[in-house]
N, C-alpha and C positions, 0 to 999 in steps of 0.2 A: 420625583426626582428631587432631589436636593440641588436647590443652587448655590454658585459658587462665583461671586458679583469679582472678587480679587483676581479671578484667573487670570484676568489682561496685563497685572501688575507683578509678575512672577516672569525673573527672565526666562528670555525665547528657549536656551536649551533645556529647561526642565519643564517649560510648557510642550518643547519635542517629544521628551519624555513622555509626558500624561495621556499626550496623545497615542505614543508606543502602546503604552497598558489597555485602550482600548480595543486591541486586536485579537480578536479571538479568534483558536484554532476550529477549523470545520472538516466536516468529511464530504468533499466534494465527490460525489456520485453521477459519474459521467457517463449518460445513456445514449446509445446511437439513435439518428433517426436516420430514417430509409426511406427512399423511392419505392412503387410501387415494386419496380423490376429489383429490387434489393438495394443498389447502389447506396453508399453511404451520403448523405444528406452534410452532416453535420452532426456535432457532437454537439449538448447541451445538461444542465445540472437543474432537478427537480429541486433541488435542497437549498437552490438559492431562489429567491424569487425577485431580489433587484439585480437591476442591471450591477450596478456598480454596489462595491463591500457597502454597509453603511457607514462607517469610519469616514469613508470619502465623504459624503455627500454634508459632514457638519458645519465646516467654512474653507476658505480658502485657506485658512491655515493648516486644517488637520489635510488638506490636501499635498501642501506642501510637504508636510512633516511623514506623512505617510506611503505616499504615490511609487517610492523608490521599493517600496516593499513586494508589490504589486506586478503582477505581469499580465499580459492578454495572450492566453496561453490556447492551447489545444485547437490547431486554426486549421479544420482538415476537412476533405467532405466535396462536391459537387458546389457546396451554395455554405461555403464556412461560416462560422461564426466564432462568436470568442468567448472563451470562461475568464475574469478575472482570478487569478489566483497568487497566494500568496506562500510561497513554495517554503517556508521558514517553517512555518507554522499550520500548512494545511495538510491532510492526508486524502490522497486520492485515490477512488475506488473506482478499477473498472473491469471488463472482463479482459482474460487472458487472450482472445482474440486481440485485441486491440492495442494490446500494451505497443507491439512491435511497431505500427503506427506512430508511434507518441517520438518520431527521432527528432524535433526541434524543443521536446522537454529532458531528455537522456539528461541531462548534467545538470538538471533543478533540483528534481523527483527528489526528496527525501524519505517521506513518507508513501508505501504503497500499500492498498488492497488489490490481490486481483481475486478474481472470484474464478475460480478452474475448473473447469469439468472432471479431468481426471489425471493422474501424472503423470501420464504420459504423452499429452498435448502439451503442459508445461516444462516436460523435459527437452523437449523442440525448440524452448523460448530461451534454452540459457544463456546464449548467446547475445539474446537483446539484455535480458538482465543483466550481463555484465560491463554493457554499457552503461548503466546508470549509476554513473561514481560516483555521484551524493547521496547515496541511496543510503538510509540509516534503519528504515526500521522495515521490515517487510512480511505482511499477513496476507496467509495462503488460506483464503477461504475457501473447504472444498463443497462443491454443491453437488447433492444430490449419494454422499458418499456409497460406494458398494464392499460387501465384505471382503473383499478378493483383494480391493486396492489398498488397503490398509498400509499393510507392509511396504507397497509399493511408494507412498507417502514418504516414509521416515527413510525410505532407501534415497530416495530425491534429497531428501533433507541434508541425508551425510552426503550424496554425491556431489549437490551444490558447495559447498565446505572445502569439499576433497579438490574439485576442477579451479575453484580459483581463489584458492589459499587465503593470503590475507587479508586481502578486500574483501571475499565473504565472512571470513571471522569477526569483523567488524560491524559489518548488519546483523541487526537481529530479525531475527525467522522466525515465525508463528505458523501454524497450520492448527486451524480452527474447523470447525464442521459446520453444517446449518443453522444448529444451535447458539454456536458462538463457544463451546466448549473446547481446548485446547487439545489435541490431537498429542499423548504422551504415549509413550513408553507401557507404565502402568497401566491404560486402560483398550491396548492392544489386543484386541478378542483373541487371546493366545492358542484356549483350545483347541479350535477350530484352525490352526496351520500347521501343516506336516512337520518334521522333523527336520526338515533339508532346508524348510523356508525358515523357520527359526533360527539356521546356523546362518545362513543370508544375510539376513537383519544385524544378527548379532553381529557378526565380521564389521559392520559398520560403525560400532559402538565400543566405544574406548574399553578395556579389560576388565573395567572397574566398574561398568554398568551392566556388558555384554552377559557378563561369568551371573552375575545377579539375577540377569531375567530370566536365564538359560535353566536355570538353577528355580527359579518358580513358572516355568513353562513348562516345566518334565509333568507330566499325567499323575 
């Protein structure tokens, strides 16, 4: 590590800016800790070994400069704990089962990864997703995707955009599989779909997209 003894001689405004550059975006994987009877005890993140983010540990000046960026969040369950979160930079990863619980964080979450079981389960959480008014990036990671549900995910995506209008259009939405590959119309298993299913999916897209897709998917 390179020492910089002149740091304390810098103007306070510049030092505060330098401290902000030390903040790195993180992906916080929220894991539920359950009792033997299945009752939620608290949420924890295995990706953060320290209780307090490292930049806040440096000195009193760093804490003063950065503490406004961090929130004690996700205090739920019978024995709630908290997780330090910088909602401006950090990505929250959680199961579709728990998204609806995060009421206190709805207005803060900007980057969200939802591990979803199937499109129907997530469709029931539309109202929850619509309450995340600060949301900028939503990634849906499909777990154990099955062949017949592929077109359901594309229908879900377009339905999401239609139901929530201009707000949904401002959110970057991506659907990926377990390997991290983005699900796009080009890798939809077209040859396995019936003609009616192809028409139903195509109707969700703009004419310029679904006409090409239909032509490519004709046997």
